[in-house]
N, C-alpha and C positions, 0 to 999 in steps of 0.2 A: 571538251568544248560541249558547253549545256545542251546545245541546237542538239547535237548526235545520238544523243540515246532517245528523242522523240523523234526526229526524224525517221531515223533504223527499224522503230518502235510502227510510225505509221506506212514504213513501205511493206511491211507483214501484211499487212490489211489489203490491198492493191489488188491481188490476184484475186481474192475471195469476192472483191467489190467487184471487179471485170466480171466475173462468172454468171454474179447476180444481177450487174447492168440490166436495165431494160435500154441500152442502146444513144443514150440522148440525144438530141438532136437540136439544133439552133437556124436562124433564120440566115441565109445570103443573101449578099448583097445582089444578088440578080433575083430576090424574093422569093427564091426555090428555099429548100431546107440542106443542111450542110450536118452531116451526122458527125458526133463527137469521139466515139470511138468504132471499133470494126464491128462486125456480126461476128460470134464464136458459136463455131458448129458445134454439134454435139460429139463430133470425133475429137477435136478442139478440147472441149469443154473435161473429156474425161484425161486426154493425155495434161491437162495443165491441173486438176485434182489428184489422178496417180504421183506428177512429181512435189505437187505439194507435200502430199500425204510424205512422202519418201523425205522430202528435205526435213521435217522436225528431228530425225534420227540420223539421219546422210546426208548433209547437204553436198558433198562432193557427187555423190551419185544422182543425187535428184537434178543438180545440173546438168551432170553428161546426159544423163536421160531424156531432161527436155531438150538440150542444144541436138540431137542426136533428129528432134521433128522438125529445129529451124533450116533453113534457107531460103530461097530467091522466091521459090515459089510460096512458101509456108505465109501464114497469116501472119500479120503486124500483132497483133494477139498471142503469138508463139511468144515470138521477140520480147517484145514487152512483158510476159510472165517470167523469161530469161532474166531480163533485165532487173526487175524485182528481185529475184533469186541471188542473181549477183551480187547487186547491191547490198542486200541483206547478210551475206558473207563477206562483206564488204571487198569484195571484188570489183573496185570501181570505174577504173578503167576500162572492162569486159564490158561493167553493165552498161558506160555511155556506148559502146559500139552495137550494143542491142541493142539498145534505147535508137541511134544513127539507124540504124535497119529498120526498124517497128516505122518511124515517121518517115523515110523515103518510101515507104508503101502506102503510108494513111496519115499526109500532111496532117490534118485537123484532129487525129488524136491526142486530145485535151488529157489525161490521163498520163501521158506518155511526156509532153511537156512539163507537167509538173513533178514526176519522177527524175524527168533529165534537170530540172533545177535542182532535186534536194539531193542528187548524186554530186553533183557540181558542189555544191557547200559542203555537202562531207567532205571535200579535198579539201577546202580550202578555196573555192575557184570562183570567188563571191563576185567580181566581176562580169566572169563568162554565165554568171545564171543570172543574170539583167534580164539579157534576150526571151529564156525559153519563160521566163515568169510576165515578162511582158503579155508573152503567145498565149500562156494560161489565162490571165485576164481577157486578152481580146479574146478567145475561145467562149470565155463563160463559164471558165472554174470558178473553183470554190475559191472566195473572194477571201476568205477568213484566214486559209492556210496559205494562199498566194501572196496575198498582200503584208501576212508575217513573215516571211522568206524574202520580201523586199524590203521590207524594212531591216531584217538581221541583214541583207546584203552591202544595206546603203551605211548601217551603223558601220559593219567591217570594214569599208571604204572611206570612214571620216566625211559622209553626206550626212549630214544630222536633220538638217532642215527636213532632205527628204525623207528620212526615216521618221521623222515625226508623222508626217501627211499621209505615208504608208500606216503606220499603229493606228492614227488615227481614223481610218478607211476602215480596219479591224473593228475600231468601238462603233462605228455606225451598225455593223452586223451584231454585234455583239458587247452588247455594254460594259457587263460584268464580268470580261476578259481579263483576268488578270495577268497572264502574262504580257496583253497586250498596254494594259497599263503600266507595270514594269517598264518594259519598252521604252513611250513614250516617257515617262519618266528620266530615260539613262537621256535619249536625246535630248532631252531639255536640262538637262545636267552637262552635255557636251557644247551646247550651245551656250551654257556661262547664265541659264536661267534656273536656279536655284530656288525662287520665289514661287516659280511655276510648278516646279517639281515637288517639292513641300509636302500639297495638299495630301495631290494624288497618292505621295509615299501613307503619308497618313491614314488616307483610307486604308489603301494596303495592308497597313500593320494593324488596324483595327476587323477588317474583314479576316485575316488569317495568323494570328499573332504567333503561330507558331514557328514562321517562317523566316530563321534569322536575316536570309537574303534582304528581304523589304526592310528590314532593321537595320541593316549595313547601307545600302542606301537613301537610308530617310539622313542617317550620320552626315554621308558624303554632301546632301545638299544641307545641313545645317554647318556643317563645318565653309561650304562655298557661302554662305550666310554669314561667317563671322562667329556663329554661336555654335564656340567652342565647347563651353558646360554640358549645353545640349548633346552635342554627339559625342559627349563621354557617354553621357546618359545609355543612348540609345546605343553605342557598342558594347557595352557593358553588357547591356540583355541580352544583345547579340553571343556573347561571349558566356551568358550564365546557359543559353539554351546548347553549348557543346558544339555551334556549328558553325562559329563565327573564323571565315577564310582567314591564312596566313598574313594580308597586306591589310587586312583591318586590325587584325590583332599589334601588327606592328604599326600601325599609325594609332592605335589608343596608347600604345607603351609611348608614346611620344607626346600627345596630347597629357598625359599625366606627367612626362621628364618635364614639361614645360609648365603645368602647374605646381614644381616643383617635391613634384610624389614621387619621388623617385622608387622608393621602394614597389609600388603598384608598376613603377614603368618595369622595371626590371622585370617583376613575375611575370610580365607581357611577352618581355624579349625572352624569359626562357622560357615560356610556353612555346614562341613558334621556333628557338633552335629545335626546342624535341622534337619537333614537328618537321623538321629540316626544311623550314624556308628561310633561314639564317646562315651565311657564307661563316668561315673564320672573319675573312675583313669585317664584314659589316659586324659581329660579335664584339670583337676588339676596338672596334669605332665606339659602339656603344657603354663598352668596357673604359674608354679613357675618354667621354662625355661623364660618366660614372664617379671617376678619376677628381676631372676637371671642378666638378658640381661638388667634391668635397666628401666622397662616398665610397671609402676605398674597400668597405665589407661586402656593400653591393656588388662593386667594381669582380671582389675575389669570388663572389657567389655565382656571376655569371661565366666567368670565364674559367672556373675550375673545373668544374665535372665535363662540362661540355666540350673543352680543352686539351682535355688532359693528354691526349694519343694524336692530338694534328702536329702536322709539319708543314701543313703548307705557306705559314705564316711566320717563322722560327722567332726571328728577329722581331717584329712587334709585339708578339706576344710575350718577350721576354722582358722589352720593355715596360708592358704593364704589369708583370708579374714585379720586377722591380718594382715602381711605385709604388703596387701593394705592399711589399714587404718595407719599403722606407716608411710609409703610413705606420707600416706597425713599430717603429724602432728598429729593425732588423736588418742594419744597414749591411751586415754581411751577407746576410741570401739577395740584399739587392744588389752591389758589386757583383756576386755570383751570375746572376739574371743577366747583367749588363755585360760582364765579361764572357756570356756566351752568345748576346745580340751581336756585341761589337768580331767576334769571331765569323758570324754567318755575314756582318755588313761592316764593316770597319768605318764607314764613313755613315753611318745611322746620326743624323742628325738627334732626334729624338734620344737615344741610347748617349749620345755625349752632353745634351743637357742636363739628361737626369744623372751623370757621374759628374758635371759639375760642381750639381747642386749639392748631394753627398760629398762633394770635397771641399767645399765650401765652408757646409755645417761644421765638417769634422774639422776645421781648421787649416786646412790644406788647403791656402789661396794661392800660391806659386802653381799647385797641379793644378787647381781650378781655371787659373789663368790660361795657364798649358791647353787646356783641356777646350776650351771656349775658343784660342787663336784657331786651334783646329776645326772648330765647328764654323769657325767666321770665314771659312776656303769653302764652305759648302754654299752657294747661289741661294738658294732657298730659304736658307738660314741664318745668311751673313747678319742681317740686319737685328736682327734679335740677340743674336751673339753677341756684337757689339755694345747693346745696350748690356747688358748681363757683365760684359768687360768692366762699363764704365761706373756700373754699381760698387762692383768691385774696389776700383781705386778709388770714389768717391769716400769707402768706407775706409780706405784705407790713408786718405788726405790726400792721394796720388792725382790733383787737381788738374794739370795743366794734359796728364795721359788721360782723365775721364775724358774732358772736353775734344780730344782727336778724337776718340771713340765714338762721342756723340755727334760730334760734327759730320763726322763719314757716316754714321747710320743718318741723317738730318738728309744728306746728299740723297740718299738710295729710296726715301720715302718721308716727305713733311711730317711732323705731326707737330700742332701750336700747342702740345701741351711739352712736348721733349723740349721745343724751342724755349719756352717760360724755365722749364727745368736747367737748361742753359745759362739764361741769364743769370740766374739766382747762383750757377756753380762759379759764373765771371766776376760776382758781384763778392763772391767770399773767397775768389782766389785772390780777386784784386785789392781786399783786404789784408791777407797777409804779405804781402808785398811791400 
């Protein structure tokens, strides 16, 4: 979570802010004044300062020292300082308990409400964090921090419109806040309002061109607008900064692939694989797509080094390597890989289809038909197998058998192109009788 580092960093400032605070107040509904922080006595200040100094070198000892000073009769300030240290040490459950104690003693403790929200966000409790954030705003706390966290929580819960409103509130107080502008753009993209998000992201890229996150967000906006070529340029810019995230890298690879730039696509997929972003299953899928596009050399490049020792998907990997070998004209290696695939999974449709292709190209037509009959018993591959069987029978001028296979395939899924083919074969067959 990107928010985590920022929130943890800000927690470290809270204790010192508490010690330096002038104990702010706000007008109450009764016309009086409502204190927003407890008064810190000289003794408490010394206790907190001592523990804070110790925390830098020995967090556990500092927490233990300060915990010993807390209790039912202790000031809420001590419970708050303890909570801040526990949060910094990522003991979030204990931090919540300490904050509960502080707020029981001092319900209008504005900074404690804000810290409670931060601690909940750090635990992923974004729904529960909304109540302490609303209380923070009600008490007149820092609007920038409170509304940023409100926006983050709304985004995490899928409430893009509410997030948009919260980010706009942040920008009222800080019009140049880049984090808020980026968040606003994200909320607009979540609402499929790419036209509104794009100008904001353009401004961010101009203000901070070295931040690849903005280029990636802008690319997302362009993709939503259907501007694929612009998205490619933007993602490539982010990639050249060596900071593109893995999801964007895969998106760039897919864009290149769809444009027919298979070598560039393979470069993106390989880079993502090196970064650990691709599962074996995904790599094999990309390799299969490259083979289907007539790029066996690129497919081999993709699965060669990365999957040399992988055993999680042996059958599919063997089929891919068989297809690569077949493209090189090495039918012997192809058969060896298919034998290995079929030993792992005897009814592998892809392996059997590839084997039938080798048999057909080697003029082993009877063997090819037997293999395809075997495939036709696999429900998910039955129609494709019937069409392949029909093709062999047509090549052998055995039209009645071809028609039987084609008509059965049509019963499984009607195809007008196949229907016209069936009519042609009927005519040829009739002319022979």
